[in-house]
C-alpha positions in Angstrom: -22.0 4.6 -14.4 -21.7 8.0 -12.1 -20.5 11.0 -14.1 -17.7 11.4 -11.5 -16.5 7.7 -11.7 -16.5 8.3 -15.5 -14.2 11.2 -15.2 -12.0 9.6 -12.9 -11.7 6.6 -15.1 -11.1 8.8 -18.3 -9.0 11.5 -17.0 -7.3 10.2 -13.9 -6.1 6.8 -15.0 -3.0 6.3 -17.2 -0.5 3.5 -17.7 3.0 3.5 -17.2 3.8 4.1 -20.6 2.4 7.4 -20.3 5.3 8.8 -18.2 8.5 9.5 -19.9 11.3 9.2 -17.2 13.3 12.2 -18.7 10.3 14.3 -18.7 9.2 13.4 -15.1 12.8 13.9 -13.8 13.1 17.6 -15.5 9.7 18.2 -13.8 11.1 17.1 -10.4 14.3 19.2 -11.1 12.5 22.2 -11.6 10.1 21.9 -8.9 12.5 21.0 -6.3 10.8 17.8 -5.5 12.2 15.2 -3.7 11.4 11.3 -3.6 11.2 8.7 -0.9 10.7 4.7 -1.8 9.5 2.9 1.2 9.5 -1.2 1.4 7.7 -2.5 4.3 9.3 -5.9 5.0 8.9 -8.6 7.2 10.8 -11.9 6.4 11.2 -11.2 2.8 15.2 -12.2 2.3 14.2 -13.9 -0.9 12.7 -11.1 -2.9 14.0 -7.9 -1.2 17.3 -7.8 -2.5 16.5 -7.9 -6.2 13.9 -5.3 -5.9 16.4 -3.1 -4.1 18.8 -3.6 -6.6 16.5 -3.0 -9.7 15.1 0.0 -8.3 18.4 1.9 -7.4 19.9 1.0 -10.8 16.8 2.4 -12.7 16.2 5.4 -10.5 19.4 6.4 -8.9 22.0 5.7 -11.2 20.4 5.6 -14.7 17.8 8.4 -14.4 17.8 9.8 -10.8 14.2 10.2 -9.6 14.7 8.4 -6.1 16.1 10.5 -3.5 16.1 7.8 -0.7 15.2 4.1 -0.7 14.3 2.8 2.9 13.4 -0.7 4.1 11.0 -0.6 7.2 11.9 -4.1 8.6 8.9 -5.3 11.1 10.9 -7.9 13.3 11.9 -10.3 10.6 13.3 -13.5 11.8 15.6 -14.1 8.5 18.0 -12.3 6.9 15.7 -9.3 5.5 17.8 -6.5 7.0 21.3 -7.8 6.0 20.3 -8.6 2.4 18.6 -5.2 1.9 21.4 -3.5 3.5 23.7 -5.4 1.0 21.5 -4.4 -2.1 21.9 -0.5 -1.0 19.0 0.2 0.7 18.8 2.2 4.2 17.2 -0.3 6.7 14.9 1.1 9.6 13.7 -1.3 12.3 10.2 -0.4 12.8 10.5 -1.0 16.9 13.4 1.7 16.9 11.1 4.5 15.5 9.1 6.7 18.0 10.0 3.9 20.8 8.3 5.9 23.1 4.7 5.1 21.1 5.7 1.8 21.2 4.9 -0.9 18.3 1.7 -2.8 17.3 2.0 -5.6 14.7 1.0 -5.1 10.9 1.8 -3.6 7.9 0.3 -0.3 8.4 2.6 0.4 11.4 5.5 0.3 9.2 4.0 2.5 6.6 3.0 5.0 9.4 6.6 4.9 11.1 8.2 5.4 7.6 6.8 8.8 7.6 9.0 9.7 10.5 12.2 8.7 9.2 11.9 9.8 5.6 12.2 13.3 4.2 10.9 12.9 0.5 7.9 15.4 -0.7 6.5 12.3 -2.5 6.6 8.8 -0.6 6.0 5.9 -2.9 5.1 2.3 -1.3 5.8 -0.9 -2.7 5.4 -4.3 -1.1 8.7 -6.1 -0.5 7.2 -9.7 -1.8 7.5 -8.6 -5.4 9.0 -11.1 -7.7 10.8 -9.8 -10.9 9.9 -6.3 -10.1 9.3 -3.9 -12.8 11.1 -0.6 -12.2 8.4 1.2 -14.1 6.1 0.7 -11.1 8.0 3.8 -9.3 7.6 5.4 -12.5 4.1 5.1 -13.2 3.3 5.7 -9.5 5.4 9.3 -9.5 3.8 10.0 -13.2 0.6 11.9 -11.9 2.1 13.5 -9.1 5.2 15.2 -10.8 2.8 16.4 -13.7 -0.5 17.3 -12.0 -0.4 19.3 -8.9 -4.1 18.5 -8.2 -3.0 14.7 -7.6 -2.3 14.0 -4.2 -2.5 10.1 -4.2 -1.9 7.5 -6.9 -2.9 3.8 -6.6 -1.4 1.4 -8.9 -3.1 -1.7 -10.3 -2.1 -4.6 -12.5 -2.9 -8.2 -13.5 -2.0 -10.7 -10.7 -1.7 -14.1 -12.1 -2.4 -16.8 -9.8 -0.5 -20.2 -9.5 -3.3 -23.1 -9.5 -2.8 -26.9 -10.0 -3.7 -26.4 -13.6 -1.4 -23.7 -14.3 -1.2 -19.9 -14.1 -4.4 -18.2 -14.1 -3.8 -14.5 -15.7 -5.8 -12.6 -13.5 -6.8 -14.9 -10.6 -5.5 -12.8 -7.7 -7.3 -10.2 -5.6 -10.0 -12.5 -4.4 -10.5 -10.4 -1.1 -10.9 -7.2 -3.5 -13.4 -8.6 -5.6 -15.5 -10.3 -2.8 -15.3 -7.7 -0.1 -13.7 -4.7 -1.0 -15.2 -3.7 -4.1 -18.8 -4.5 -2.9 -18.3 -2.3 0.1 -17.1 0.9 -1.9 -19.8 0.2 -4.5 -22.6 0.2 -1.6 -21.1 2.7 0.6 -18.5 4.8 -1.0 -19.8 5.0 -4.6 -17.5 7.7 -5.6 -14.6 5.5 -5.1 -16.1 2.6 -7.5 -13.6 3.4 -10.1 -10.7 2.7 -8.3 -9.5 -1.0 -10.0 -7.5 -2.4 -7.3 -8.4 -0.5 -3.8 -6.1 -3.1 -1.6 -3.3 -3.2 -3.9 0.0 -2.4 -2.1 1.7 -0.2 -4.5 0.9 3.5 -4.2 2.2 7.0 -3.7 1.4 10.3 -2.2 2.2 13.6 -1.1 3.8 13.8 2.2 1.5 16.6 3.1 -1.7 14.6 2.6 -0.3 11.3 3.9 0.5 12.8 7.2 -2.9 14.3 7.8 -4.8 10.5 7.7 -4.5 8.1 10.0 -3.1 4.7 9.6 -4.5 1.1 10.4 -2.4 -1.2 11.8 -3.3 -4.4 10.1 -4.3 -5.4 6.5 -6.9 -2.6 6.4 -4.2 -0.1 5.7 -4.9 0.3 2.1 -8.8 0.6 2.4 -8.5 2.9 5.4 -6.1 5.1 3.5 -8.4 5.2 0.3 -11.5 6.4 2.5 -9.7 8.9 4.9 -7.8 10.5 1.9 -10.8 11.3 0.0 -12.5 12.5 3.0 -9.8 14.9 3.9 -8.9 16.1 0.3 -11.8 14.9 -2.1 -12.1 12.4 -4.5 -10.4 15.0 -6.8 -6.9 14.2 -5.2 -6.9 10.6 -6.6 -5.3 9.1 -9.6 -4.6 5.6 -10.6 -2.4 4.1 -13.0 -1.9 0.8 -14.9 1.4 -1.0 -13.9 1.0 -4.2 -15.9 1.7 -7.4 -14.0 2.2 -8.1 -10.4 4.0 -11.4 -9.4 4.0 -12.4 -5.5 2.9 -15.2 -3.2 -0.5 -16.1 -2.8 -2.1 -16.8 0.6 -4.5 -19.7 1.5 -8.4 -19.1 1.5 -8.4 -19.3 5.1 -5.6 -16.6 5.4 -7.6 -14.5 2.9 -10.6 -14.8 5.1 -8.9 -13.2 8.2 -7.6 -10.3 6.1 -10.9 -9.9 4.9 -12.1 -9.5 8.6 -9.6 -6.7 9.0 -10.8 -5.0 5.7 -14.4 -5.2 7.2 -13.6 -3.8 10.4 -11.8 -0.9 9.0 -14.7 -0.1 6.8 -17.3 -0.4 9.5 -15.4 2.0 11.8 -15.4 4.7 8.9 -19.4 4.6 8.8 -21.2 7.5 10.1 -20.7 7.5 13.8 -17.9 5.1 13.8 -20.2 2.3 12.6 -22.2 -0.5 14.5 -20.7 -2.3 17.4 -19.0 -5.3 16.0 -17.3 -8.5 17.3 -13.5 -8.8 16.5 -13.5 -12.6 16.7 -13.5 -14.2 13.6 -14.7 -17.7 13.7 -13.2 -20.3 11.1 -13.8 -24.1 11.2 -11.2 -27.1 10.6 -12.1 -31.0 10.0 -10.2 -32.8 12.6 -11.1 -36.4 12.0 -15.0 -36.7 12.2 -15.4 -33.6 14.1 -15.5 -29.9 13.1 -13.4 -27.5 15.2 -13.8 -24.1 15.7 -10.9 -21.6 15.9 -11.3 -18.2 16.6 -9.0 -15.4 15.3 -8.7 -11.8 16.6 -9.4 -9.6 13.7 -9.2 -6.1 15.4 -7.3 -2.9 13.9 -5.9 -0.2 15.8 -5.5 2.9 14.2 -2.3 5.4 14.6 -3.0 9.0 14.5 -2.0 11.4 11.6 1.6 11.6 11.9 1.4 15.5 11.6 -0.1 15.4 15.0 2.6 13.0 16.2 5.3 15.5 14.9 3.6 18.6 16.3 3.6 17.3 19.9 7.3 16.4 19.6 8.7 19.6 18.7 
């Protein structure tokens, strides 16, 4: 094992239980640090309300670690916005933010635009499809940022139970990570091979650092942030925390294949020289009667520039 990876696993990897909420609150108050929590959401009316209620109860009423909680609604067609607002979140519609720049589809757009409508020195990102959310997710992600000034970005990792016809597999999720993202990191960015879940949707960072990097529009956003933040600030800015268990819905293998296509496009674009020329059409195949039908999918990704550049131009 590389010495830098061993150091990361030994010295920059913690558990939620390692971080006492009252000590973190004291550190937050002493430094005058503010915290924003952002939930990107699209058609998550079933889960977003309980997440908001749980986090506000734990981290604004009991221990006031959160200064604002924002749900970024990406053109939901269900009651996501109403449910989130009723639960106590501030709801922002992605298309209403920086309207002169338009909107592109994808989670990364919601994350990027959230930097324009939140104010916290630290920004915590959580997916809005979490089931039985553990409020400790916020605690664990904030811990390294509030206690170590060298840490600029914290990735969460967890067990991801996978529901199958034979029952619940304790850690069967994360298939794109194991089959694509981890091999890519080990081969091309080995200094990041100690990151347990590079594609996980729960992470936090310093605004001053997040505003310095681009955001990929689609499923490559997590991979892009990890590589780009390391390029800008060095692997020494990274930490990770064991958040326990994450329960959420799982996608089909075909959907995961399309996700992998976007992650691959993101990775290739970060190779020296911008990487090789690639096709942005991803072919999958369906059995229709006695024939096999080819179906093409667009797995191209677009990138938004560093938010610091956008805000500087608007001043």
